[in-house]
C-alpha positions as CSV (number, residue, x, y, z in Angstrom):
1,M,99.7,83.0,139.5
2,N,97.1,80.2,139.4
3,S,98.0,77.1,141.4
4,G,99.1,74.1,139.5
5,Q,100.6,76.1,136.7
6,P,104.2,75.6,135.7
7,A,106.7,78.3,137.1
8,I,107.6,81.2,134.9
9,P,111.3,80.9,133.9
10,V,113.6,83.6,135.0
11,Q,115.2,85.7,132.3
12,T,118.8,84.7,131.3
13,D,121.2,85.8,128.7
14,E,120.7,82.5,126.8
15,Q,117.0,83.1,126.2
16,P,116.3,83.9,122.5
17,F,114.3,87.0,123.2
18,P,115.1,90.4,124.8
19,K,114.2,91.6,128.3
20,A,111.4,93.8,127.0
21,L,109.6,90.8,125.5
22,H,110.2,88.7,128.6
23,L,108.5,91.4,130.6
24,R,105.4,91.3,128.3
25,L,105.3,87.5,128.4
26,T,105.5,87.5,132.2
27,E,102.9,90.2,132.5
28,V,100.3,88.3,130.5
29,S,101.3,85.0,132.2
30,V,100.7,86.4,135.6
31,N,97.8,88.8,135.0
32,C,95.7,86.8,132.5
33,T,93.3,84.5,134.5
34,G,92.2,82.4,131.6
35,C,88.6,83.5,132.0
36,G,87.9,83.0,128.3
37,L,86.1,86.2,127.5
38,C,88.5,86.9,124.7
39,V,88.7,83.3,123.5
40,R,84.9,83.2,122.9
41,Q,85.2,86.0,120.4
42,C,88.4,85.2,118.6
43,G,89.1,82.3,116.2
44,F,92.8,82.7,116.7
45,L,92.6,82.1,120.4
46,Q,90.0,79.4,120.1
47,K,92.5,77.5,118.1
48,H,95.6,78.2,120.1
49,G,94.5,78.8,123.7
50,T,94.2,81.6,126.2
51,P,96.8,84.5,126.2
52,Q,98.1,83.0,129.4
53,Q,98.7,79.7,127.9
54,L,100.3,81.2,124.8
55,A,102.6,83.3,126.9
56,R,103.7,80.5,129.2
57,N,104.3,78.1,126.3
58,Y,106.5,80.7,124.7
59,L,108.5,81.2,127.9
60,L,108.9,77.5,128.7
61,Q,109.8,76.5,125.1
62,Q,112.0,79.6,124.7
63,G,110.2,80.5,121.6
64,S,110.6,77.3,119.6
65,N,107.7,75.5,118.0
66,C,105.2,78.0,119.3
67,T,102.1,79.6,117.8
68,D,102.7,81.9,114.8
69,P,102.0,85.4,116.0
70,F,101.4,86.4,112.3
71,A,98.1,84.5,112.6
72,C,96.8,87.1,115.0
73,H,95.0,90.1,113.5
74,L,96.3,92.5,116.1
75,C,92.8,93.9,116.2
76,G,92.8,94.6,119.9
77,L,89.4,92.9,120.7
78,C,91.1,90.7,123.3
79,T,92.5,93.8,125.0
80,A,89.2,95.6,124.9
81,L,87.3,92.6,126.5
82,C,89.8,91.8,129.2
83,P,88.4,92.7,132.6
84,H,91.9,92.8,134.1
85,Q,93.5,95.3,131.6
86,V,95.7,92.7,130.1
87,D,97.0,93.6,126.5
88,P,97.4,90.4,124.6
89,A,97.5,92.3,121.2
90,G,100.5,94.2,122.5
91,L,102.1,90.8,123.4
92,F,101.5,89.4,119.9
93,L,103.0,92.4,118.2
94,A,106.1,92.1,120.5
95,L,106.3,88.4,119.4
96,R,106.2,89.5,115.8
97,R,109.1,91.9,116.4
98,A,111.1,89.1,118.0
99,E,110.4,86.9,115.0
100,F,111.6,89.6,112.7
101,R,114.8,90.2,114.6
102,Q,115.6,86.5,114.5
103,G,115.1,86.5,110.7
104,R,112.0,84.4,110.7
105,A,109.5,87.0,109.5
106,E,110.4,87.8,105.9
107,H,107.7,85.6,104.4
108,P,107.2,85.7,100.7
109,E,103.5,86.3,101.0
110,Y,104.3,89.9,102.3
111,K,106.3,91.0,99.4
112,G,103.4,92.7,97.6
113,L,102.4,94.6,100.8
114,R,106.0,95.7,101.4
115,R,106.3,96.9,97.9
116,Y,103.0,98.9,98.2
117,E,104.4,100.5,101.3
118,R,107.7,101.5,99.7
119,L,105.9,103.0,96.8
120,G,103.9,105.1,99.2
121,T,107.1,106.6,100.7
122,S,109.0,106.8,97.4
123,Q,110.1,109.9,95.5
124,R,107.7,109.2,92.7
125,F,104.5,108.9,94.7
126,S,105.1,111.1,97.8
127,W,104.5,114.9,97.8
128,H,104.5,117.4,100.7
129,A,102.9,120.7,100.0
130,L,103.2,123.2,102.9
131,P,101.9,126.7,102.3
132,Q,103.4,129.8,104.0
133,D,102.7,129.8,107.7
134,C,101.4,126.3,107.5
135,E,100.9,124.7,110.9
136,T,98.3,122.0,110.0
137,I,98.5,119.3,107.4
138,F,95.9,116.9,105.9
139,F,97.4,113.4,105.8
140,P,94.9,111.3,103.7
141,G,96.9,108.1,103.7
142,C,97.5,105.6,100.8
143,S,94.1,103.8,100.5
144,L,91.8,106.9,100.4
145,A,94.1,108.8,97.9
146,G,94.2,105.8,95.6
147,S,90.6,104.7,95.7
148,R,89.0,108.1,96.0
149,P,91.3,110.8,94.6
150,E,88.4,113.2,93.9
151,T,86.9,112.8,97.3
152,T,90.4,113.3,98.8
153,W,90.7,116.5,96.9
154,K,87.2,117.8,97.8
155,T,88.0,117.1,101.5
156,F,91.2,119.1,101.3
157,A,89.4,121.9,99.5
158,H,86.7,122.0,102.1
159,L,89.2,122.1,105.0
160,R,91.0,125.1,103.2
161,Q,87.9,127.1,103.5
162,T,88.4,127.1,107.3
163,I,92.2,126.7,107.4
164,P,93.6,128.7,104.4
165,T,97.2,127.8,105.3
166,I,96.6,124.0,105.6
167,G,99.0,121.8,103.8
168,I,98.7,118.3,102.4
169,V,101.0,115.4,102.6
170,L,100.9,112.4,100.3
171,D,103.0,109.8,102.1
172,C,102.7,106.4,103.9
173,C,102.8,106.1,107.7
174,T,104.5,102.7,107.3
175,K,102.1,100.9,109.5
176,P,102.5,97.6,107.4
177,S,106.1,97.4,108.5
178,H,105.1,98.3,112.0
179,D,102.5,95.4,112.1
180,L,104.9,93.0,110.5
181,G,107.4,93.5,113.2
182,D,110.1,95.4,111.2
183,E,110.7,97.8,114.1
184,D,113.9,99.3,112.8
185,Y,112.5,100.1,109.3
186,F,109.3,101.6,110.8
187,S,111.2,103.7,113.3
188,A,113.6,105.0,110.6
189,M,110.8,105.9,108.1
190,F,108.2,107.2,110.4
191,G,110.9,109.0,112.5
192,E,112.3,110.8,109.5
193,L,108.7,111.9,108.5
194,K,108.0,113.1,112.0
195,T,111.3,115.0,112.3
196,Y,110.7,116.8,109.0
197,L,107.2,117.9,109.9
198,L,108.3,119.2,113.3
199,H,111.2,121.1,111.6
200,Q,108.8,122.7,109.2
201,G,106.7,124.0,112.2
202,I,103.8,121.6,111.8
203,N,101.9,121.1,115.0
204,Q,98.7,119.4,114.0
205,V,97.9,116.4,111.7
206,L,94.5,115.8,110.4
207,V,94.3,112.1,109.2
208,A,91.5,110.3,107.2
209,C,92.9,106.8,107.9
210,P,92.4,105.2,111.3
211,S,95.7,103.3,111.0
212,C,97.5,106.6,110.3
213,E,95.8,108.1,113.4
214,R,97.1,105.2,115.5
215,V,100.6,105.6,114.3
216,F,100.8,109.4,114.6
217,S,99.1,109.5,118.0
218,T,101.3,106.7,119.4
219,Y,104.7,107.6,117.9
220,A,104.5,111.4,117.4
221,P,103.2,112.7,120.7
222,E,104.8,116.0,119.9
223,L,102.1,116.6,117.2
224,T,98.4,117.0,117.8
225,T,96.7,114.3,115.8
226,R,92.9,114.3,115.0
227,M,90.7,112.3,112.8
228,V,89.5,114.7,110.1
229,Y,85.9,113.7,110.8
230,E,86.1,115.3,114.2
231,L,86.9,118.7,112.5
232,L,84.4,118.1,109.7
233,N,81.7,117.6,112.4
234,E,82.5,121.0,113.8
235,L,82.2,122.7,110.4
236,P,79.3,123.4,108.1
237,L,78.5,120.4,105.9
238,P,79.8,120.5,102.3
239,A,77.3,121.9,99.8
240,A,75.6,118.7,98.9
241,P,72.0,117.4,99.1
242,S,70.7,115.6,102.1
243,I,69.6,111.9,101.7
244,T,67.5,109.4,103.6
245,G,67.8,105.8,104.5
246,T,69.4,103.5,107.0
247,V,72.9,102.2,106.9
248,D,75.0,99.9,109.0
249,I,77.9,101.6,110.7
250,H,81.3,99.9,110.9
251,D,84.0,101.1,113.3
252,P,87.5,100.0,112.2
253,C,89.2,97.8,114.8
254,V,92.2,100.2,114.9
255,A,89.7,103.0,116.1
256,R,88.0,100.8,118.7
257,F,89.2,103.1,121.5
258,N,88.8,106.4,119.6
259,R,85.4,107.5,121.1
260,S,85.6,111.0,119.7
261,S,86.0,109.8,116.1
262,Q,83.2,107.2,116.5
263,S,80.9,110.0,117.8
264,A,81.8,112.4,115.1
265,V,81.2,109.9,112.2
266,R,77.8,109.2,113.6
267,A,76.9,112.8,114.0
268,L,78.0,113.5,110.4
269,L,75.8,110.7,109.0
270,G,72.9,111.9,111.1
271,K,73.3,115.5,109.8
272,K,73.1,114.0,106.2
273,G,69.7,112.6,107.1
274,L,70.7,109.0,107.6
275,Q,69.5,106.5,110.2
276,L,72.1,104.2,111.7
277,S,72.0,100.6,112.4
278,E,74.5,99.5,115.1
279,P,75.8,96.0,114.8
280,A,75.8,93.9,117.9
281,Q,79.5,94.6,118.2
282,S,80.6,98.1,117.4
283,G,82.6,100.8,119.1
284,K,85.0,99.3,121.6
285,T,84.0,95.8,120.8
286,T,83.9,96.2,117.0
287,L,85.0,93.2,114.9
288,C,88.0,93.3,112.5
289,C,87.2,93.4,108.8
290,G,89.7,90.7,108.3
291,A,92.6,92.8,106.9
292,G,94.1,93.6,110.3
293,G,97.7,92.6,110.9
294,A,98.1,91.5,107.3
295,V,96.8,88.0,108.2
296,S,95.0,87.7,104.9
297,Y,98.3,87.4,103.0
298,R,99.2,84.1,104.8
299,Y,95.9,82.9,106.3
300,P,93.0,84.1,104.0
301,E,90.6,81.6,105.6
302,R,90.9,83.4,109.0
303,S,90.3,86.8,107.5
304,A,87.2,85.3,105.7
305,A,85.9,84.1,109.1
306,W,86.1,87.5,110.6
307,Q,84.2,88.9,107.5
308,D,81.5,86.2,107.8
309,K,81.1,87.0,111.5
310,H,80.7,90.7,110.9
311,C,78.4,90.3,107.9
312,Q,76.0,88.2,110.0
313,Q,75.4,91.3,112.2
314,L,74.5,93.6,109.3
315,Q,70.8,94.6,108.9
316,T,70.5,97.1,106.0
317,G,72.6,95.8,103.1
318,H,74.6,99.1,103.1
319,L,77.7,99.3,105.3
320,V,79.4,102.6,105.9
321,S,82.8,103.0,107.5
322,Y,85.6,105.6,107.8
323,C,88.4,103.3,106.8
324,A,89.0,103.1,103.0
325,S,90.6,99.6,103.4
326,C,87.6,98.3,105.4
327,T,85.2,99.5,102.8
328,Q,87.2,97.7,100.1
329,V,87.3,94.5,102.0
330,F,83.6,94.5,102.6
331,A,82.8,95.5,99.0
332,A,83.2,91.8,97.9
333,R,80.4,90.8,100.3
334,T,78.0,93.7,100.6
335,R,77.5,97.3,99.5
336,S,80.0,99.4,101.3
337,S,80.7,103.2,101.3
338,H,83.2,105.5,102.9
339,V,81.7,108.3,105.1
340,L,83.4,110.9,102.9
341,D,81.5,109.5,99.9
342,L,78.3,110.3,101.6
343,L,79.5,113.8,102.5
344,F,80.7,115.0,99.2
345,E,78.8,112.7,96.7
346,P,75.6,111.7,98.6
347,E,73.3,111.1,95.7
348,L,75.8,109.0,93.7
349,T,76.8,107.1,96.8
350,S,73.2,106.3,97.9
351,A,72.6,105.1,94.3
352,G,75.6,102.8,94.4
353,K,77.4,104.8,91.8
354,A,80.3,106.4,93.7
355,A,83.6,106.2,91.8
356,V,85.8,103.9,93.7
357,A,89.0,102.5,92.1
358,K,90.5,99.2,92.8
359,G,93.8,97.4,92.1
360,P,96.5,98.9,89.9
361,L,94.4,101.9,89.0
362,T,94.9,103.2,92.5
363,Y,98.6,103.8,91.7
364,W,97.5,105.9,88.6
365,N,95.0,107.8,90.8
366,R,97.7,108.7,93.3
367,L,100.0,110.1,90.6
368,R,97.1,112.1,89.2
369,L,96.3,113.5,92.7
370,K,99.9,114.4,93.1
371,A,99.9,116.3,89.8
372,R,96.8,118.1,90.7
373,I,98.1,119.2,94.0
374,R,101.4,120.4,92.4
375,K,99.4,122.5,90.0
376,N,96.8,123.9,92.3
377,V,98.4,124.3,95.8
378,A,100.7,127.3,96.2
379,A,103.2,125.9,98.6
380,A,106.1,127.7,100.1
381,V,107.8,124.3,100.9
382,T,107.5,121.2,98.8
383,R,109.4,117.9,98.7
384,E,109.3,114.5,97.3
385,R,110.6,112.0,99.8
386,T,114.0,110.4,99.1
387,F,114.8,108.8,102.4
388,S,114.9,105.1,102.0
389,G,115.2,103.9,105.6
390,R,117.9,101.4,104.6
391,P,121.4,102.3,105.7
392,Q,123.0,101.0,102.5
393,D,120.8,103.3,100.3
394,A,120.6,106.4,102.6
395,S,123.6,108.1,100.9
396,R,122.3,107.8,97.3
397,P,118.5,108.1,97.1
398,R,117.2,107.7,93.6
399,R,114.0,107.4,91.7
400,S,113.1,104.0,90.6
401,K,113.2,103.6,86.8
402,A,111.3,100.3,86.8
403,M,108.2,101.7,88.6
404,P,106.7,103.8,85.6
405,L,107.0,100.7,83.4
406,L,105.3,98.5,86.0
407,V,102.5,100.8,86.4
408,L,102.1,101.3,82.6
409,R,102.0,97.5,82.1
410,Q,99.4,97.1,84.7
411,L,97.2,99.8,83.4
412,T,97.6,98.6,79.8
413,F,96.5,95.1,81.0
414,I,93.3,96.6,82.6
415,A,92.5,98.9,79.6
416,G,93.9,97.0,76.7
417,W,92.6,99.4,74.2
418,T,94.9,102.2,75.5
419,P,98.3,102.2,73.7
420,L,101.3,101.9,75.8
421,P,103.0,104.9,74.2
422,L,100.0,107.1,75.0
423,L,100.0,106.0,78.7
424,Y,103.7,106.7,78.9
425,R,103.3,110.2,77.5
426,K,100.4,110.8,80.0
427,L,102.6,109.7,82.9
428,K,105.5,111.8,81.8
429,A,103.3,114.8,81.5
430,L,101.9,114.2,85.0
431,R,105.5,113.9,86.4
432,N,106.5,117.2,84.7
433,Q,103.6,119.4,85.8
434,P,104.9,122.6,87.3
435,V,104.1,123.4,90.9
């Protein structure tokens, strides 16, 4: 411990945080030297102090009147930069969990995000299709399936040429609840999903979303988890024209330590004929797009600051990433594409005409994709998820009757010329498609 610093309090039963959190706080308090490497790169730390100062203040004040951990993006840049292997990002997640346990984390700004997550795991939107002898599944995640349903389908079809028994699972990994600190709900929901997959004999998960990859690799070590780009790089490219040009590559912050995925994406883009422009900070030191940790819901100005900082490093005017959420965030500031857009629709994507959905239409797309899979994938085992993760609802899972009307109203608002009864008939037809 540095001389002149206040002593670290000893854990007592009266302290308002559990022993595990006390150990994390103590670790950061002792091992962080306050060198400032992370502070120089992070607006959150620039405003609130070094990780050491934050940890000691929390200990000394017993958690009262301390810095809001929900203002941290959990992007992990501080952890990546630390020369002493301190993990401040892990501490801030632990602080969020403590806030949640004490009933101080159910902020109204997160209601939309929590609703989005619940829909992803609901009976209406989920679909597990496992063919006979299936051992590998494709898990596209929520954002890719909603924004790019056709690309999602093409990716799955391409994988089936090499793995005929591959299955596909439309579901949510519940990382929003994980990052918001709702540890019990996340453990219940992801634990049920993991247990089901293991029970069905699944041993490998191919994910398209870096956030899903982080969740599966961290909390499902029994399964082999790979980013789908690693396998795609080992296979022949999809039958699509090559293109030329230079693009800026963006590594999602959640994949900053995933060297194999970073290399695979770069190799795939090179095989398509593209030159890559590397931002000053990429790979391990990549910058957050601003959406990390759901900070934008409560502190939008801080998310905008990350976007400004990242966009200042771009050179080509065309950003390419392998996170559907990142590409959506950057689309408001620059031209952005997903690597799968360039693999399966290179000409349309290079011309800026790739079909990418936004807002409420992503819900409709997910329902359409589910119907397409039900119709075209001969599965030996199928299921719609009914597990709620809430003890009071576990014994009586049911399909929401309000959700179809909500979706229809949103779609009618977007396309006012489409009659509501027609949209209802289309939704009902999709729901009743035979497997």
